[in-house]
Every structure is written in C-alpha cells, then in structure tokens.
Biopython code that builds the backbone (N, CA, C, O; Angstrom):
import numpy as np
from Bio.PDB.StructureBuilder import StructureBuilder

atoms = [
    (1, "UNK", "N", (52.503, -46.566, -22.380)),
    (1, "UNK", "CA", (52.148, -47.616, -21.474)),
    (1, "UNK", "C", (51.852, -47.089, -20.045)),
    (1, "UNK", "O", (52.665, -46.269, -19.620)),
    (2, "UNK", "N", (50.826, -47.426, -19.243)),
    (2, "UNK", "CA", (50.444, -47.017, -18.118)),
    (2, "UNK", "C", (51.075, -47.360, -17.091)),
    (2, "UNK", "O", (51.295, -48.564, -16.956)),
    (3, "UNK", "N", (51.516, -46.494, -16.144)),
    (3, "UNK", "CA", (52.182, -46.805, -14.963)),
    (3, "UNK", "C", (51.450, -46.379, -13.837)),
    (3, "UNK", "O", (51.088, -45.203, -13.870)),
    (4, "UNK", "N", (51.131, -47.077, -12.805)),
    (4, "UNK", "CA", (50.615, -46.691, -11.600)),
    (4, "UNK", "C", (51.255, -46.921, -10.414)),
    (4, "UNK", "O", (51.381, -48.092, -10.056)),
    (5, "UNK", "N", (51.783, -45.836, -9.578)),
    (5, "UNK", "CA", (52.598, -45.784, -8.518)),
    (5, "UNK", "C", (51.758, -45.916, -7.049)),
    (5, "UNK", "O", (51.206, -44.835, -6.843)),
    (6, "UNK", "N", (51.548, -46.648, -6.226)),
    (6, "UNK", "CA", (51.390, -46.388, -4.868)),
    (6, "UNK", "C", (52.103, -45.765, -4.156)),
    (6, "UNK", "O", (53.273, -46.063, -4.395)),
    (7, "UNK", "N", (51.990, -44.882, -3.223)),
    (7, "UNK", "CA", (52.933, -44.209, -2.343)),
    (7, "UNK", "C", (52.315, -44.436, -1.103)),
    (7, "UNK", "O", (51.087, -44.345, -1.081)),
    (8, "UNK", "N", (52.972, -44.740, 0.039)),
    (8, "UNK", "CA", (52.759, -45.097, 1.598)),
    (8, "UNK", "C", (52.247, -43.947, 2.195)),
    (8, "UNK", "O", (52.827, -42.864, 2.111)),
    (9, "UNK", "N", (51.138, -44.119, 2.827)),
    (9, "UNK", "CA", (50.665, -43.155, 3.728)),
    (9, "UNK", "C", (49.893, -41.843, 2.579)),
    (9, "UNK", "O", (49.780, -40.651, 2.864)),
    (10, "UNK", "N", (49.490, -42.448, 1.397)),
    (10, "UNK", "CA", (48.844, -41.389, 0.655)),
    (10, "UNK", "C", (47.693, -42.153, 0.167)),
    (10, "UNK", "O", (47.803, -43.323, -0.197)),
    (11, "UNK", "N", (46.351, -41.363, 0.154)),
    (11, "UNK", "CA", (45.304, -42.252, -0.566)),
    (11, "UNK", "C", (45.088, -42.337, -2.037)),
    (11, "UNK", "O", (44.224, -42.981, -2.631)),
    (12, "UNK", "N", (45.967, -41.621, -2.490)),
    (12, "UNK", "CA", (45.974, -41.402, -4.265)),
    (12, "UNK", "C", (47.307, -42.193, -4.588)),
    (12, "UNK", "O", (48.313, -42.343, -3.894)),
    (13, "UNK", "N", (47.009, -42.646, -5.839)),
    (13, "UNK", "CA", (48.290, -43.338, -6.502)),
    (13, "UNK", "C", (48.653, -42.364, -7.725)),
    (13, "UNK", "O", (47.742, -41.709, -8.230)),
    (14, "UNK", "N", (49.919, -42.259, -8.195)),
    (14, "UNK", "CA", (50.469, -41.553, -9.134)),
    (14, "UNK", "C", (50.064, -42.509, -10.476)),
    (14, "UNK", "O", (50.295, -43.715, -10.570)),
    (15, "UNK", "N", (49.497, -41.778, -11.343)),
    (15, "UNK", "CA", (49.217, -42.545, -12.783)),
    (15, "UNK", "C", (49.999, -41.756, -13.636)),
    (15, "UNK", "O", (50.112, -40.538, -13.499)),
    (16, "UNK", "N", (50.586, -42.467, -14.584)),
    (16, "UNK", "CA", (51.479, -41.701, -15.822)),
    (16, "UNK", "C", (51.499, -42.819, -16.896)),
    (16, "UNK", "O", (51.397, -44.040, -16.777)),
    (17, "UNK", "N", (51.667, -41.993, -18.021)),
    (17, "UNK", "CA", (52.090, -42.761, -19.270)),
    (17, "UNK", "C", (53.191, -42.464, -19.721)),
    (17, "UNK", "O", (53.530, -41.309, -19.978)),
    (18, "UNK", "N", (54.098, -43.770, -19.923)),
    (18, "UNK", "CA", (55.359, -43.617, -20.253)),
    (18, "UNK", "C", (55.554, -44.138, -21.727)),
    (18, "UNK", "O", (54.768, -44.873, -22.325)),
    (19, "UNK", "N", (56.672, -43.659, -22.181)),
    (19, "UNK", "CA", (57.125, -44.375, -23.551)),
    (19, "UNK", "C", (58.065, -45.491, -23.351)),
    (19, "UNK", "O", (58.474, -46.132, -24.320)),
    (20, "UNK", "N", (58.390, -45.727, -22.276)),
    (20, "UNK", "CA", (59.288, -46.893, -21.989)),
    (20, "UNK", "C", (58.883, -48.364, -22.195)),
    (20, "UNK", "O", (57.662, -48.239, -22.277)),
    (21, "UNK", "N", (59.058, -49.271, -22.288)),
    (21, "UNK", "CA", (58.837, -50.702, -22.202)),
    (21, "UNK", "C", (58.312, -51.158, -21.091)),
    (21, "UNK", "O", (58.507, -50.368, -20.167)),
    (22, "UNK", "N", (57.721, -52.111, -20.782)),
    (22, "UNK", "CA", (57.424, -52.655, -19.360)),
    (22, "UNK", "C", (58.646, -53.270, -18.699)),
    (22, "UNK", "O", (58.684, -53.347, -17.471)),
    (23, "UNK", "N", (59.596, -53.690, -19.416)),
    (23, "UNK", "CA", (60.813, -54.307, -19.022)),
    (23, "UNK", "C", (61.693, -53.165, -18.643)),
    (23, "UNK", "O", (62.551, -53.364, -17.782)),
    (24, "UNK", "N", (61.585, -52.097, -19.144)),
    (24, "UNK", "CA", (62.456, -51.004, -18.869)),
    (24, "UNK", "C", (62.224, -50.535, -17.441)),
    (24, "UNK", "O", (63.083, -50.515, -16.559)),
    (25, "UNK", "N", (60.708, -50.087, -17.303)),
    (25, "UNK", "CA", (60.128, -49.631, -16.278)),
    (25, "UNK", "C", (60.292, -50.681, -15.084)),
    (25, "UNK", "O", (60.434, -50.243, -13.942)),
    (26, "UNK", "N", (60.278, -51.934, -15.302)),
    (26, "UNK", "CA", (60.340, -53.053, -14.059)),
    (26, "UNK", "C", (61.998, -52.741, -13.699)),
    (26, "UNK", "O", (62.359, -52.554, -12.537)),
    (27, "UNK", "N", (62.924, -52.712, -14.828)),
    (27, "UNK", "CA", (64.282, -52.648, -14.323)),
    (27, "UNK", "C", (64.596, -51.339, -13.438)),
    (27, "UNK", "O", (65.370, -51.412, -12.483)),
    (28, "UNK", "N", (63.886, -50.004, -13.841)),
    (28, "UNK", "CA", (64.087, -48.973, -13.178)),
    (28, "UNK", "C", (63.624, -48.999, -11.618)),
    (28, "UNK", "O", (64.216, -48.475, -10.675)),
    (29, "UNK", "N", (62.396, -49.752, -11.588)),
    (29, "UNK", "CA", (61.985, -50.035, -10.300)),
    (29, "UNK", "C", (62.695, -50.747, -9.298)),
    (29, "UNK", "O", (62.772, -50.446, -8.107)),
    (30, "UNK", "N", (63.349, -51.986, -10.037)),
    (30, "UNK", "CA", (63.956, -52.922, -8.994)),
    (30, "UNK", "C", (65.302, -52.079, -8.743)),
    (30, "UNK", "O", (65.801, -52.101, -7.618)),
    (31, "UNK", "N", (65.849, -51.392, -9.700)),
    (31, "UNK", "CA", (67.056, -50.683, -9.395)),
    (31, "UNK", "C", (66.873, -49.764, -7.979)),
    (31, "UNK", "O", (67.677, -49.699, -7.049)),
    (32, "UNK", "N", (65.596, -49.089, -8.103)),
    (32, "UNK", "CA", (65.469, -48.193, -7.186)),
    (32, "UNK", "C", (65.124, -48.863, -5.834)),
    (32, "UNK", "O", (65.578, -48.397, -4.789)),
    (33, "UNK", "N", (64.365, -49.897, -5.844)),
    (33, "UNK", "CA", (64.066, -50.570, -4.722)),
    (33, "UNK", "C", (65.351, -51.331, -3.765)),
    (33, "UNK", "O", (65.238, -51.668, -2.587)),
    (34, "UNK", "N", (66.389, -51.464, -4.500)),
    (34, "UNK", "CA", (67.291, -52.209, -3.958)),
    (34, "UNK", "C", (68.199, -51.350, -3.026)),
    (34, "UNK", "O", (69.107, -51.852, -2.364)),
    (35, "UNK", "N", (67.907, -50.080, -3.017)),
    (35, "UNK", "CA", (68.565, -49.153, -2.125)),
    (35, "UNK", "C", (67.584, -48.270, -1.349)),
    (35, "UNK", "O", (67.236, -47.212, -1.874)),
    (36, "UNK", "N", (67.184, -48.555, -0.341)),
    (36, "UNK", "CA", (65.745, -47.965, 0.104)),
    (36, "UNK", "C", (66.037, -46.235, 0.517)),
    (36, "UNK", "O", (65.154, -45.432, 0.816)),
    (37, "UNK", "N", (67.290, -45.995, 0.448)),
    (37, "UNK", "CA", (67.594, -44.471, 0.340)),
    (37, "UNK", "C", (67.677, -43.832, -0.853)),
    (37, "UNK", "O", (67.988, -42.657, -1.050)),
    (38, "UNK", "N", (67.331, -44.818, -1.777)),
    (38, "UNK", "CA", (67.441, -43.923, -3.279)),
    (38, "UNK", "C", (66.164, -43.696, -3.440)),
    (38, "UNK", "O", (65.276, -43.920, -2.617)),
    (39, "UNK", "N", (66.040, -43.180, -4.668)),
    (39, "UNK", "CA", (64.714, -42.834, -5.471)),
    (39, "UNK", "C", (64.397, -43.320, -6.612)),
    (39, "UNK", "O", (65.299, -43.545, -7.419)),
    (40, "UNK", "N", (63.113, -43.578, -6.924)),
    (40, "UNK", "CA", (62.585, -43.921, -8.209)),
    (40, "UNK", "C", (62.389, -42.951, -9.018)),
    (40, "UNK", "O", (61.535, -42.211, -8.530)),
    (41, "UNK", "N", (62.813, -42.518, -10.183)),
    (41, "UNK", "CA", (62.547, -41.395, -11.165)),
    (41, "UNK", "C", (62.126, -42.019, -12.303)),
    (41, "UNK", "O", (62.695, -42.975, -12.830)),
    (42, "UNK", "N", (60.848, -41.327, -12.792)),
    (42, "UNK", "CA", (60.198, -41.912, -14.352)),
    (42, "UNK", "C", (59.735, -40.565, -14.848)),
    (42, "UNK", "O", (59.222, -39.581, -14.315)),
    (43, "UNK", "N", (60.141, -40.921, -16.173)),
    (43, "UNK", "CA", (59.709, -39.592, -16.904)),
    (43, "UNK", "C", (58.374, -39.716, -18.013)),
    (43, "UNK", "O", (58.550, -40.457, -18.981)),
    (44, "UNK", "N", (57.442, -39.214, -17.920)),
    (44, "UNK", "CA", (56.268, -39.406, -18.525)),
    (44, "UNK", "C", (56.416, -38.721, -20.085)),
    (44, "UNK", "O", (57.256, -37.936, -20.527)),
    (45, "UNK", "N", (55.111, -39.430, -20.786)),
    (45, "UNK", "CA", (55.390, -39.143, -22.298)),
    (45, "UNK", "C", (55.568, -37.794, -22.782)),
    (45, "UNK", "O", (56.028, -37.515, -23.889)),
    (46, "UNK", "N", (55.069, -36.717, -21.638)),
    (46, "UNK", "CA", (54.983, -35.264, -21.959)),
    (46, "UNK", "C", (56.312, -34.541, -21.504)),
    (46, "UNK", "O", (56.467, -33.327, -21.636)),
    (47, "UNK", "N", (57.252, -35.382, -20.962)),
    (47, "UNK", "CA", (58.483, -34.928, -20.365)),
    (47, "UNK", "C", (58.435, -34.517, -18.990)),
    (47, "UNK", "O", (59.403, -33.976, -18.456)),
    (48, "UNK", "N", (57.368, -34.745, -18.396)),
    (48, "UNK", "CA", (57.310, -34.612, -16.768)),
    (48, "UNK", "C", (58.287, -35.562, -15.921)),
    (48, "UNK", "O", (58.463, -36.714, -16.320)),
    (49, "UNK", "N", (58.815, -35.183, -14.963)),
    (49, "UNK", "CA", (59.709, -36.196, -14.349)),
    (49, "UNK", "C", (58.950, -36.368, -12.979)),
    (49, "UNK", "O", (58.347, -35.434, -12.450)),
    (50, "UNK", "N", (59.022, -37.544, -12.484)),
    (50, "UNK", "CA", (58.434, -37.951, -11.345)),
    (50, "UNK", "C", (59.469, -38.543, -10.493)),
    (50, "UNK", "O", (60.208, -39.411, -10.957)),
    (51, "UNK", "N", (59.593, -38.092, -9.128)),
    (51, "UNK", "CA", (60.836, -38.663, -8.359)),
    (51, "UNK", "C", (60.214, -39.147, -7.138)),
    (51, "UNK", "O", (59.577, -38.324, -6.480)),
    (52, "UNK", "N", (60.285, -40.231, -6.766)),
    (52, "UNK", "CA", (59.662, -40.751, -5.378)),
    (52, "UNK", "C", (60.574, -41.484, -4.699)),
    (52, "UNK", "O", (61.234, -42.344, -5.281)),
    (53, "UNK", "N", (60.718, -41.223, -3.364)),
    (53, "UNK", "CA", (61.776, -41.891, -2.414)),
    (53, "UNK", "C", (61.149, -43.447, -2.343)),
    (53, "UNK", "O", (60.001, -43.851, -2.161)),
    (54, "UNK", "N", (62.411, -44.128, -2.568)),
    (54, "UNK", "CA", (62.220, -45.603, -2.707)),
    (54, "UNK", "C", (61.541, -46.243, -1.441)),
    (54, "UNK", "O", (60.786, -47.215, -1.458)),
    (55, "UNK", "N", (61.990, -45.447, -0.216)),
    (55, "UNK", "CA", (61.290, -46.096, 0.788)),
    (55, "UNK", "C", (59.702, -45.897, 0.813)),
    (55, "UNK", "O", (58.961, -46.587, 1.514)),
    (56, "UNK", "N", (59.301, -44.952, 0.033)),
    (56, "UNK", "CA", (57.745, -44.588, 0.188)),
    (56, "UNK", "C", (56.966, -45.136, -0.996)),
    (56, "UNK", "O", (55.844, -44.730, -1.297)),
    (57, "UNK", "N", (57.762, -46.274, -1.782)),
    (57, "UNK", "CA", (56.963, -46.890, -2.912)),
    (57, "UNK", "C", (56.228, -48.250, -2.162)),
    (57, "UNK", "O", (56.792, -49.081, -1.451)),
    (58, "UNK", "N", (54.792, -48.198, -2.556)),
    (58, "UNK", "CA", (54.067, -49.366, -1.708)),
    (58, "UNK", "C", (53.866, -50.204, -2.851)),
    (58, "UNK", "O", (53.739, -51.396, -2.573)),
    (59, "UNK", "N", (53.800, -49.881, -4.137)),
    (59, "UNK", "CA", (53.566, -50.860, -5.313)),
    (59, "UNK", "C", (53.640, -50.194, -6.723)),
    (59, "UNK", "O", (53.400, -48.988, -6.785)),
    (60, "UNK", "N", (53.833, -50.618, -7.424)),
    (60, "UNK", "CA", (53.708, -50.343, -8.992)),
    (60, "UNK", "C", (53.291, -51.315, -9.916)),
    (60, "UNK", "O", (53.777, -52.443, -10.003)),
    (61, "UNK", "N", (52.196, -50.768, -10.745)),
    (61, "UNK", "CA", (51.442, -51.411, -11.299)),
    (61, "UNK", "C", (51.709, -50.987, -12.915)),
    (61, "UNK", "O", (51.459, -49.859, -13.337)),
    (62, "UNK", "N", (52.230, -52.021, -13.707)),
    (62, "UNK", "CA", (52.923, -51.796, -15.205)),
    (62, "UNK", "C", (51.882, -52.431, -15.983)),
    (62, "UNK", "O", (51.603, -53.625, -15.869)),
    (63, "UNK", "N", (51.288, -51.600, -16.801)),
    (63, "UNK", "CA", (50.107, -52.045, -17.660)),
    (63, "UNK", "C", (50.383, -51.322, -19.111)),
    (63, "UNK", "O", (51.240, -50.482, -19.386)),
    (64, "UNK", "N", (49.239, -52.004, -20.070)),
    (64, "UNK", "CA", (49.347, -51.131, -21.291)),
    (64, "UNK", "C", (48.528, -49.949, -21.323)),
    (64, "UNK", "O", (47.839, -49.767, -20.319)),
    (65, "UNK", "N", (48.450, -49.135, -22.218)),
    (65, "UNK", "CA", (47.773, -47.715, -22.246)),
    (65, "UNK", "C", (46.526, -48.335, -22.959)),
    (65, "UNK", "O", (46.619, -49.241, -23.787)),
    (66, "UNK", "N", (45.194, -47.684, -22.507)),
    (66, "UNK", "CA", (44.147, -48.060, -22.968)),
    (66, "UNK", "C", (44.144, -47.065, -24.345)),
    (66, "UNK", "O", (44.519, -45.893, -24.318)),
    (67, "UNK", "N", (43.803, -47.547, -25.175)),
    (67, "UNK", "CA", (43.588, -46.813, -26.789)),
    (67, "UNK", "C", (42.271, -46.326, -26.408)),
    (67, "UNK", "O", (41.594, -47.054, -25.682)),
    (68, "UNK", "N", (41.814, -45.225, -26.780)),
    (68, "UNK", "CA", (40.635, -44.636, -26.847)),
    (68, "UNK", "C", (39.924, -44.435, -27.983)),
    (68, "UNK", "O", (40.297, -43.585, -28.792)),
    (69, "UNK", "N", (39.003, -45.058, -28.155)),
    (69, "UNK", "CA", (38.451, -44.856, -29.663)),
    (69, "UNK", "C", (37.717, -43.455, -29.631)),
    (69, "UNK", "O", (37.103, -43.088, -28.629)),
    (70, "UNK", "N", (37.825, -42.610, -30.905)),
    (70, "UNK", "CA", (37.171, -41.668, -30.971)),
    (70, "UNK", "C", (36.167, -41.808, -32.282)),
    (70, "UNK", "O", (36.533, -42.320, -33.340)),
    (71, "UNK", "N", (35.176, -41.408, -32.105)),
    (71, "UNK", "CA", (33.902, -41.371, -33.043)),
    (71, "UNK", "C", (32.451, -41.459, -32.429)),
    (71, "UNK", "O", (32.277, -41.304, -31.220)),
    (72, "UNK", "N", (31.622, -41.662, -33.130)),
    (72, "UNK", "CA", (30.232, -41.641, -32.763)),
    (72, "UNK", "C", (29.576, -42.795, -33.287)),
    (72, "UNK", "O", (29.846, -43.210, -34.413)),
    (73, "UNK", "N", (28.597, -43.429, -32.430)),
    (73, "UNK", "CA", (27.722, -44.430, -33.058)),
    (73, "UNK", "C", (26.248, -43.886, -33.045)),
    (73, "UNK", "O", (25.794, -43.126, -32.189)),
    (74, "UNK", "N", (25.536, -44.417, -34.184)),
    (74, "UNK", "CA", (24.524, -43.762, -34.436)),
    (74, "UNK", "C", (23.509, -45.019, -34.350)),
    (74, "UNK", "O", (23.929, -45.856, -35.148)),
    (75, "UNK", "N", (22.307, -45.503, -33.685)),
    (75, "UNK", "CA", (21.640, -46.423, -33.726)),
    (75, "UNK", "C", (20.431, -46.196, -34.522)),
    (75, "UNK", "O", (19.864, -45.133, -34.268)),
    (76, "UNK", "N", (19.858, -46.983, -35.486)),
    (76, "UNK", "CA", (18.899, -46.580, -36.310)),
    (76, "UNK", "C", (17.668, -47.746, -35.850)),
    (76, "UNK", "O", (16.565, -47.728, -36.397)),
]
sb = StructureBuilder()
sb.init_structure("model")
sb.init_model(0)
sb.init_chain("A")
sb.init_seg("    ")
for serial, (resi, resn, name, xyz) in enumerate(atoms, 1):
    if name == "N":
        sb.init_residue(resn, " ", resi, " ")
    sb.init_atom(name, np.array(xyz, "f"), 0.0, 1.0, " ", f" {name:<3s}", serial, name[0])
structure = sb.get_structure()
C-alpha cells in the first residue's frame, strides 16, 4: 500500500510503500496527531523506519499501491 506524507515547510512529500492495511496506517496517524509533541513512525516494506514529528505533518494520503505490469507489446 502506498502512503504519501506531506511535511510542513517542505516542497517534497515522503512516499513509502507499507505492508500495513489502510486502517492500520490511519490508526497510527490518528494516534500520532493526538499529541502534537509526539511523532509518527512508519516502517516501509523494505524495513526502513520513517519518524516524523507530529507537529510537522501537513497531510497523509493513504492509497493502494500501483501494480506495475511487466512485459512487452508488439503492434502488427
């Protein structure tokens, strides 16, 4: 599943792919935002850990991962 996180005063967003369900990610974000002094911690599908101060989270977009098709197409 794809997760995009906008960070305050940053022109780029964080993009990660997680093995968590959308509901699990939403619960983690909601818990982190309850305490502005807290932090949002997510782990991607490769085991990398992302830690963002909750006060700096601008938005979180939770979506499905795009499955990429592999192959070739030949027009005749």
